[in-house]
N, C-alpha and C positions, 0 to 999 in steps of 0.2 A: 815825353812832352810833344805836343802837336804844334808844328809850325806851318802856317799858311803862306802860300805864295801871294804875290800882289793880286793875282786874279782870284785866288781863293778868298782873300779878304774882301775883295769887291763883291763877289757873289754872296758871301756870308752876310755882309751889311745889306745888300740889296734884298736878300731873302727876308731878313729880319724886318725891313722897313716897307716891303712891297704893299701892304694893306694900311699904311699909316693914314691914308686919305679917309678911312672910315671914321676917323675922329670928327669929321665934319658932316657925317650922316646922322640923321635923327635916331635916337635910341628906340623910338617907336618902330622904325623900320628895321633896325638891326636886331631887335628882340622879338619881332613879330612871329607868332607861332603858326600862322596860316599863310597861304600864298600871297605874294605881293601883287598889288594892282599894277597896271601898266605905268601909272604915274610914280608909284613907289619904286618900281624896278628901274625906271629912268633915273630917279634920284640916286639909287644904290650904285648904278653904273658910273656916276660922277666921281666915286671914290678914286678912280684911276687918275682923273685930272687933278683932283685935290692932292693926291699923293705926289704926283709929279711936281706940283707947285711947292709943296712943303719941302720935299727933298732938295729941289733945285735951290731953295733959299737957305739951306744949311751949309755953313762953311765947312769945307773939307769933303763934301759929297760931290760926285761927278755927274755929268750928263748921263753916263751909263747907269748910275744908281737911279736917277730920276726916270729914265726910260723904262726900267723894269717896273716901277710903280704904274707907269702909263700903259705898258704893253702886256702885262702878265695875264690878261684875259683875251689877248689876240690869239688866233688859231691859224695853223698852217693852211687850212682850206678857206680862210676868209670868213669863217662863221663867228668869229669873236668880236669883241668890242674894245675900245671905243671907235676905232676907225674901220674895222673889217679888213685890215691889211693881211697879206699872205707871205709865206716863205721867207725869202731873203730880206724883206722889209721889216721883219721882226728881229730884234737883237738876239744873239745867242744866249745871253744871260736871261732875257725874258722868256725864252723857250725852256730853259732849265727851271726857272721859278714857276712857270706855268705847270709843269709836270708835278713839282713838289706841292704846289697849291691844290691841284686836283686831288692828289694823294691825301693830303692833310684834310681837305674838306670831306672826302669820302670816309676816312677812318674815324673822324671826330663825331662826337655826339653834339647835336645842336638843339636849340629849343624846338625846332621844327622837324627833326629827324633823328633816328637811331644811327649809331655807327654801322658802316657796311663791313662785313667780314673781310679779312685780308685777302683771301683767295679770290673773292669777287672783285675787290679793288684792283688787284693785279691783272685779272682777266679783262676788266674794263679798260685799264691803261693800255694793255696790249692791243685791244680792239681799236683804240683811238690812235695808235702809233702809225697807222696808215691812212690818216685823214686829218684830224684836228690837231694832233700833237706830233712833234718831231720824232721820227722813229729811232734815231740814234740816241737821243736823250732818254726816251722811254726805256729802251732796252738796256742802256747803261744803268739807269735808275733801278730797274727790276733786278738786273744782275747783282748790283750792289746790295740790295735787300736780301736776295737769296744767299749770297756769300756770307752776309752777316749772320744768317740763321744757322749756318753749318756749325755743328757742335753745341748748339743751344739746347737746353732741356725744356720740354714742354709737358704740360699735364693735360691729358685728354679726359673729357667727360661726356656723358650722354645728356643731350638736351632733349627734354620732352616737349 
């Protein structure tokens, strides 16, 4: 049986709820198969604010939970949104969820894209570890994935 620490429970709930603000985004935008217009992208970016407000209003959720929803698209180098904050101004939980969110987005099939192969995802995460994403979080994440694969069976096939 797996027992989570208080911090483990916090990050688990924060990870599960980080995109909850998307429930307030138009389905036309969420399901669009082509590139978003600048106006649509601006609306999509509001999901971080909506998520913060929703989580903040739920009894039992903390400010830390709400900040993950707000900050999970912020980046170490200031290139993220909604505020373009950097480094220490981003909560550690938000940094963890940012890496998991990038990983999940890249490996997932979407209406507008095919999933990216795992080796390319790991390569891209590693590239981002010295710029937009926190290096310790990225390397811990990659190490965890690699350790999980040890002893696993795979089937190789030729793709034409």
